C-alpha positions, 0 to 999 in steps of 0.5 A: 615456473609451471608449478608456480603458475598452477599454484597461482591459478588454483589460489585465484579459483579458490578465492573466487569460489569463496566469493561466489559462495559468500554472495550466494549466501547474502542473496539467499538471506535476502530472498530464499525463494529465488528459483534462478539463484538456486539454479545458478548456484547448483550448476556452479557447485556441480562443476566446481564442488561436485558431490558437496553439501553445497550442491545438495543444499542448492538442489533441495532449495530448488525442490522446495521452491518448485513445491511453493510455485505449484502451491501459489498457482492453486487459486480458486476461480473466484480469486483469479480476477483479483490476481490478474488485476494485481499483476497489472498494478505493479511498480518495479524499482531499482535497489542498486546504489547508483539508481536507488529508487528509480522506477524500472517498470510499471504495470498497465494499470499504473498510468491511469491509476496515478494520472501519469504517462509511462514515459513520465514515470520510467527512470524517475524516482519513486518519490514522484508518487509520494507526499513531500513528508514521505518523499524526503526520506524514502531513499533512506528508508529503502537503504534501511530496508535492504540492509536489514535482514529481519524476516519481520521487515521482509515479510513480503506477503503482508499488506502495507497501507500506503498513501501514494500521490496522484498527479492532481495532488490528492492521495490514493489510499492503497494496500501494497505487497513488496517483493525483493527480486534479486538478480545476478545480472541486473542487481536487486530490484523491488516490486510492489503490487498495489490495490486501492482500498475498496471502500465499496466493500464495507461492513453493513450489507443492505443497511449501507446505501450504494451512494456511501461507497466514496464516503470514507475520507483520509487526511495525512498530517505532520504529527509535530507541526500538525500541518496537512501533508495529503488529503484524498480527493473526496475531501475536496468534493465533499468538504472543500479541503483542497490539495492546495492546502498542503504544506509548501504549496504556493499562494495558499496559507498552510492549513493545520489539522485543528483548522479542520477538527476544532476539537482535535487538541482535546481528543483522547488519543488512545480512543482515537486509535481504537477501532470505533474512533471518536465522534467529533466536529469537522468544520471547513466553513472558514477555509474560504475566508481565512486561507485565501482560496482563489477563484481558481481553487473554487473551480476545481470541480469543473467549469460551469459549476455554480458558485453557490453549489461550490461554496456549499462544500465548506461546512460543518459536519459531525464525523467519526474519526479514527487514527489508522496510521502513525510512524516516525521516518527519520524524524518525520513523524506522520499520522493519518486520520480516516473519517466518515460523516455521521449524519446524511440529510438529517439522519444518522447513518451507519458507519461503514468499515473498510475491507482489508484486501488479501494478498493473493500472491501470498501462498499462505493466503491461499488457504485463507481464501479457500476457507473464506469460500467454504464459510461463504457457502455454509453461510449461504446454505444457512441463510436459505434455510432460515429464509424458508422458515421465517421469511425474507431477511437481508443477508449481511456480510461481515468483513474484517476491518483493518 
């Protein structure tokens, strides 16, 4: 009987050992850079599988992870502030089946950024911060993301352009870097570090007036129905395109993309996706007449504004339009337009280009940042030499367009 008990105990140990090894391999596939995972597995193999290849592999993983950690800490001083800002702008969500998509933690800057208190966000599903067309399918997207082991899909250091929703109903164009946080105790979580698109850092140098920092507008729409799904706040401030025009809002007729860009149906889609985009006409002059804009909507700019000033927002304008994003999310086909006004006060203005933010949490971008600093110093030296020879010149910074 003792031998039988010993045999049964040994069988259970072997079965559980195989299970632990299998779970380790699964978590390692999801995130091979999780230091805590390799620490636990190394300690396990030292006790259960001493001097085994598995123990040596776990040790090597820890050594590699330590080297990567040190490399990630070696940021230039000029990038430290951006890194600290990113650490304040994070959202962590649960990726377990039971609480899939629920917000577990947020950075200090998130409440102000989206207009919610911390209590309004914690334990709520992340889709509270999304336009309806994204919110409807986001849990399915999460499941697909977690089940897919493709390195391309799980490239955490790649900035993704997203369009989260402020509490006031307007979208906020942002970059997001997504990281998987596997935990043996709490299960898998996802962390997203978020940065707003900085339209103030634009191509054009001294030729671009400071007042144009907020002159890049975004519109999200359904590619099949062409109905609006989201607009940036400056669309209302400059052209009267209210968040109340979004599909599904009560009391207002739905607005389509052709109601804004009358020539949209005849535009060349291939040119629209090119870097330069297409110049066309934006016309919001009829919105107040044909889409039942209530007096309450006309007061969105604040009490005390003159009616005449508010109605000036509904107007015609020549704009440069570019399609910056299109995707199919389980049948929800979404397209995003970015546009800028071509004329200001009767004069043609230079079209600005939005800067692409670096993911400062990425170890691969450290060298890019250092190289950028070196080029900037060299450019500054060359500029000063030419300034002495020729006279004063406006320095222009060339910023990569996304």
